[in-house]
C-alpha positions in Angstrom: 14.5 -21.3 -2.0 17.1 -22.7 0.4 19.5 -19.9 -0.7 16.9 -17.3 0.1 16.2 -18.8 3.6 20.0 -18.8 4.3 20.2 -15.2 3.1 17.3 -14.0 5.3 18.7 -15.9 8.2 22.0 -14.0 7.9 20.1 -10.7 7.3 18.1 -11.1 10.6 21.3 -11.2 12.6 22.6 -7.9 11.1 22.4 -4.5 12.8 19.3 -2.6 11.7 18.0 1.0 11.6 14.4 0.8 10.8 11.7 2.8 12.5 7.9 3.0 12.3 6.3 6.2 11.3 3.2 7.4 9.6 2.1 8.8 6.8 -22.2 -5.4 12.2 -24.7 -7.7 13.9 -23.1 -11.1 14.8 -19.6 -9.7 14.2 -17.7 -9.5 17.4 -14.2 -9.6 18.9 -12.7 -12.4 20.9 -9.7 -11.7 23.2 -7.2 -14.5 23.8 -4.3 -14.3 26.4 -1.0 -14.5 24.6 1.9 -16.7 25.7 4.3 -15.2 28.1 1.8 -12.8 29.6 2.3 -10.2 26.9 -1.3 -9.1 26.8 -4.5 -9.8 25.1 -5.0 -10.3 21.3 -8.2 -9.2 19.7 -9.6 -11.9 17.4 -12.0 -10.6 14.8 -15.1 -12.7 14.3 -17.5 -12.4 11.4 -20.6 -14.5 11.2 -19.3 -16.5 14.2 -16.0 -17.4 12.4 -12.5 -16.2 13.2 -11.4 -13.9 10.4 -7.8 -13.2 9.5 -7.1 -9.4 9.0 -4.5 -8.0 6.7 -3.6 -4.2 6.7 -2.4 -3.3 3.2 -1.3 0.2 4.2 1.3 0.6 7.0 4.6 2.4 7.1 8.1 2.3 8.5 11.2 4.5 8.2 14.5 3.2 7.2 17.5 5.4 8.2 19.4 6.6 5.2 20.8 9.9 6.6 24.3 8.6 6.1 23.6 8.0 2.4 22.1 11.4 1.6 24.3 14.4 2.5 22.3 17.0 4.4 19.3 14.8 5.1 17.2 16.3 7.9 17.4 14.5 11.3 14.6 12.0 12.0 12.6 11.0 15.1 12.8 7.3 15.4 9.9 5.3 16.7 9.5 1.7 17.5 13.0 0.4 16.5 12.8 -2.9 14.6 15.1 -4.5 17.1 12.3 -4.2 19.6 9.0 -4.7 17.8 7.0 -5.3 20.9 5.2 -1.9 20.8 4.0 -2.4 17.2 3.0 -6.0 17.8 1.1 -5.1 20.9 -0.8 -2.4 19.0 -1.6 -5.0 16.3 -2.8 -7.5 18.9 -5.0 -5.0 20.7 -6.6 -3.7 17.5 -7.2 -7.0 15.8 -4.6 -6.7 13.0 -3.1 -10.1 12.2 -0.8 -9.1 9.4 0.6 -5.8 8.2 2.0 -5.2 4.7 4.9 -2.8 5.5 6.4 -0.2 3.2 8.6 2.8 3.7 7.0 6.1 4.6 6.6 7.9 1.2 10.1 9.4 0.5 11.0 7.9 -2.8 14.3 9.8 -3.5 13.5 9.9 -7.2 16.1 12.6 -7.7 19.0 10.3 -6.8 21.5 9.2 -9.4 22.0 5.6 -10.4 24.6 4.7 -7.7 22.9 6.5 -4.8 19.5 5.2 -5.8 20.8 1.7 -5.8 22.3 2.0 -2.3 19.2 3.6 -0.9 16.8 1.0 -2.2 19.0 -1.9 -1.2 19.1 -0.7 2.4 15.4 0.0 2.5 14.4 -3.4 1.1 16.9 -5.4 3.1 15.8 -3.9 6.3 12.1 -4.4 5.6 13.0 -8.0 4.7 14.8 -8.4 8.0 11.7 -7.2 9.9 9.5 -9.6 8.0 11.9 -12.5 8.5 11.9 -11.9 12.3 8.1 -12.1 12.3 7.0 -13.9 9.1 3.5 -14.6 10.5 2.8 -10.9 11.2 4.6 -8.9 8.5 5.0 -9.0 4.7 7.1 -6.5 2.7 6.2 -4.0 0.0 9.6 -2.9 -1.3 11.0 0.3 -2.8 12.3 0.7 -6.4 14.3 3.4 -8.1 11.6 4.1 -10.7 13.5 7.1 -12.1 15.9 4.5 -13.5 13.6 1.9 -15.0 16.3 -0.6 -15.9 17.7 -0.5 -12.4 14.1 -0.8 -11.0 13.7 -4.1 -12.9 16.8 -5.5 -11.4 15.7 -4.3 -7.9 12.4 -6.0 -8.4 13.9 -9.3 -9.3 16.3 -9.2 -6.3 13.6 -8.1 -3.8 11.1 -10.7 -4.8 13.3 -13.7 -5.5 15.9 -13.1 -2.8 14.2 -11.0 -0.1 10.6 -12.4 -0.5 8.9 -9.1 -1.2 5.2 -9.4 -2.0 4.9 -6.1 -4.0 6.3 -2.6 -4.3 5.2 0.9 -3.3 5.6 3.7 -5.8 4.7 7.4 -6.2 1.8 8.5 -8.4 4.3 10.1 -10.8 8.1 10.2 -11.2 9.8 13.6 -11.5 6.8 14.9 -13.5 6.5 11.9 -15.7 3.2 9.9 -15.6 3.3 6.3 -14.7 1.9 5.5 -18.1 4.9 7.0 -19.9 6.7 4.7 -22.4 9.9 4.8 -20.3 8.2 2.8 -17.5 7.0 -0.1 -19.8 9.9 -2.3 -18.5 8.7 -1.8 -14.9 5.1 -2.7 -15.7 6.2 -5.7 -17.8 8.3 -7.0 -14.8 5.4 -6.4 -12.4 3.2 -8.5 -14.5 5.9 -11.2 -14.9 6.5 -11.4 -11.2 2.8 -11.4 -10.4 3.2 -9.0 -7.5 1.0 -6.1 -6.2 1.9 -2.4 -7.0 0.8 0.0 -4.2 0.5 3.6 -5.5 1.0 6.1 -2.6 1.6 9.8 -3.4 4.4 11.6 -1.7 3.6 15.1 -3.0 1.4 16.9 -5.5 2.7 17.8 -9.0 1.8 20.9 -10.9 -0.9 22.5 -8.7 1.0 23.5 -5.6 0.1 27.2 -5.9 -3.5 26.3 -5.3 -2.9 24.7 -1.9 -1.4 27.2 0.5 -3.7 28.3 3.3 -5.8 26.5 5.9 -7.0 23.0 5.4 -3.9 20.9 4.8 -5.1 20.8 1.2 -1.9 19.4 -0.4 -2.7 16.2 1.6 -6.5 16.3 2.0 -7.2 17.1 -1.6 -3.8 16.7 -3.3 -2.9 13.2 -2.4 -6.2 11.5 -3.5 -6.1 13.8 -6.6 -2.6 12.4 -7.5 -3.8 8.8 -7.2 -6.9 9.6 -9.3 -4.7 11.0 -12.1 -2.2 8.1 -11.9 -4.9 5.5 -12.2 -6.7 7.4 -14.9 -3.6 7.7 -17.1 -2.9 4.0 -16.7 -6.5 3.3 -17.9 -6.8 5.8 -20.8 -3.2 5.5 -22.1 -3.5 1.8 -22.4 -1.0 0.6 -19.8 -3.5 -1.7 -18.1 -4.5 -3.1 -21.5 -0.9 -3.8 -22.5 -0.2 -5.6 -19.2 -3.5 -7.3 -18.3 -1.8 -9.3 -15.5 -0.7 -6.3 -13.3 -2.5 -5.7 -10.0 -2.5 -2.1 -8.6 -3.9 -0.8 -5.3 -4.5 2.9 -4.9 -4.0 4.4 -1.5 -6.6 6.5 0.4 -9.6 4.8 -1.2 -8.1 4.9 -4.7 -8.3 8.6 -4.7 -11.4 10.1 -6.1 -11.7 7.6 -9.0 -13.5 4.8 -7.3 -16.1 7.1 -5.9 -16.7 8.9 -9.1 -16.4 6.3 -11.8 -19.7 7.3 -13.4 -18.1 10.5 -14.8 -15.2 8.6 -16.4 -17.6 5.9 -17.8 -19.8 8.6 -19.3 -16.9 10.2 -21.0 -15.8 6.9 -22.4 -19.4 6.4 -23.7 -19.7 9.7 -25.6 -16.1 10.6 -26.7 -13.4 8.7 -28.5 -10.9 10.8 -26.6 -11.9 9.0 -23.4 -12.0 5.4 -24.7 -9.4 3.0 -23.3 -7.6 0.9 -26.0 -9.9 -2.1 -25.3 -13.0 0.1 -25.6 -14.4 -0.9 -22.2 -15.7 1.3 -19.4 -13.1 2.5 -16.9 -15.1 0.8 -14.1 -14.3 -2.6 -15.7 -10.7 -2.2 -14.6 -11.9 -2.5 -10.9 -13.2 -5.9 -11.7 -9.8 -7.2 -12.8 -6.7 -5.1 -12.2 -7.4 -2.1 -9.9 -7.9 -2.2 -6.1 -8.1 0.4 -3.4 -7.7 0.6 0.3 -10.5 1.3 2.8 -9.3 4.7 4.1 -12.3 6.9 3.3 -13.2 7.7 7.0 -17.0 7.2 7.0 -19.2 4.2 7.0 -21.3 5.7 4.2 -18.2 6.5 2.2 -16.9 2.9 2.4 -20.4 1.5 1.6 -20.5 3.7 -1.5 -16.9 2.7 -2.5 -17.8 -1.0 -2.2 -21.0 -0.4 -4.3 -18.9 1.2 -7.0 -15.9 -1.1 -7.2 -17.0 -4.3 -5.4 -16.1 -5.8 -2.1 -13.5 -8.0 -3.8 -11.5 -5.0 -4.8 -11.3 -3.1 -1.5 -8.5 -3.9 1.0 -8.3 -2.9 4.7 -5.9 0.0 5.2 -5.0 2.0 8.3 -2.0 4.2 7.3 -0.4 3.0 10.6 1.0 4.5 12.7 -1.9 7.0 12.5 -0.9 9.1 15.6 2.5 10.2 14.3 3.1 13.7 13.0 0.5 16.6 12.6 -1.8 16.1 11.1 -1.6 12.4 10.2 -4.3 11.1 7.9 -4.7 7.5 9.0 -7.8 5.8 10.3 -7.5 5.0 14.0 -10.7 2.8 13.8 -8.8 0.2 11.8 -10.9 -3.0 11.6 -13.9 -1.3 13.1 -14.1 1.0 10.1 -15.2 -2.1 8.2 -17.2 -3.9 10.9 -19.3 -0.7 11.3 -20.5 -0.4 7.7 -24.2 -1.2 7.3 -25.3 -3.4 4.4 -22.1 -5.4 4.0 -22.6 -9.1 4.0 -20.3 -11.4 6.1 -18.6 -12.4 2.9 -18.0 -8.8 2.0 -16.5 -8.0 5.4 -14.2 -11.0 5.4 -13.0 -10.1 1.9 -12.2 -6.5 2.8 -10.7 -7.4 6.2 -8.2 -9.8 4.9 -9.2 -12.3 2.2 -8.5 -10.0 -0.7 -5.1 -8.9 0.5 -4.1 -12.4 1.5 -4.7 -13.5 -2.1 -2.9 -10.6 -3.7 0.1 -10.9 -1.3 0.2 -14.7 -1.4 -0.3 -15.1 2.3 -0.9 -18.7 3.0 
């Protein structure tokens, strides 16, 4: 532990190139003046009690243009050497802690050497940001999942040396499903380390010809579809049964799976082709291993999602910064998207707003 502290201390002092980009009654807010006159901080109150909020889904960009020949230029935002803009936004919107991961650009086509250098830079710079503000940020690292043996080494280093609390991955890897046998070492290590895996699609595989035209369908339909497929494969191909200790959060409300579990359950009831190895309904995995963020955009949608998967398996997500790019699919209501849902108990709201994520990310 002392070696890790010394490493992070040295890391903080290094030059950095990390930017932030996007991909009820009785419950009120309390504003407290911050030291140094830096503005007001919104404190979220549920049932008259101060509630800590944790955003599981927020992004940053780590500059890797010098590592990838021909990489397109980027537009930096909120450089990590000056985090005031991000912290001020969090203060104003009642976000106490953000779990930060890179904007989805996984570079799964990189060879072993390049992949190692890309992920090392991404993880060390995220760790530096978290070390600068350990009470406000925790890191979800990157891994070179196209090279499973390397990914296992990266996970060990990122957790044990850099203090990462989990990892962000795509919903598939170069056309391979996450349930493929080649990824067994990755899932075994995730279970061994006891960390959270956050599945966030970068692109849609196999159905791109259906998406051109109006409606931003590759994102609006494609991204949740990718997450639905990834989680379904992990259920029906037995990955979750072989590694019962792994914890997975699906972005964007867990895709369509959480809101349409009845169809998967029905198939498992009537057909051997749909039965998971342990012969239990797919919905059971949301009582143990599967989680989803809260980004479904309507109060009724979130109420339904909670009814289907349980308040203990939904985590506050914003997709911060939601005002970057066009169009960006984050939820600018942030904590109010949870506070405004009718029918949720105080305990449900506290769980979704922060308690669930704090437990999974080991935030003391």
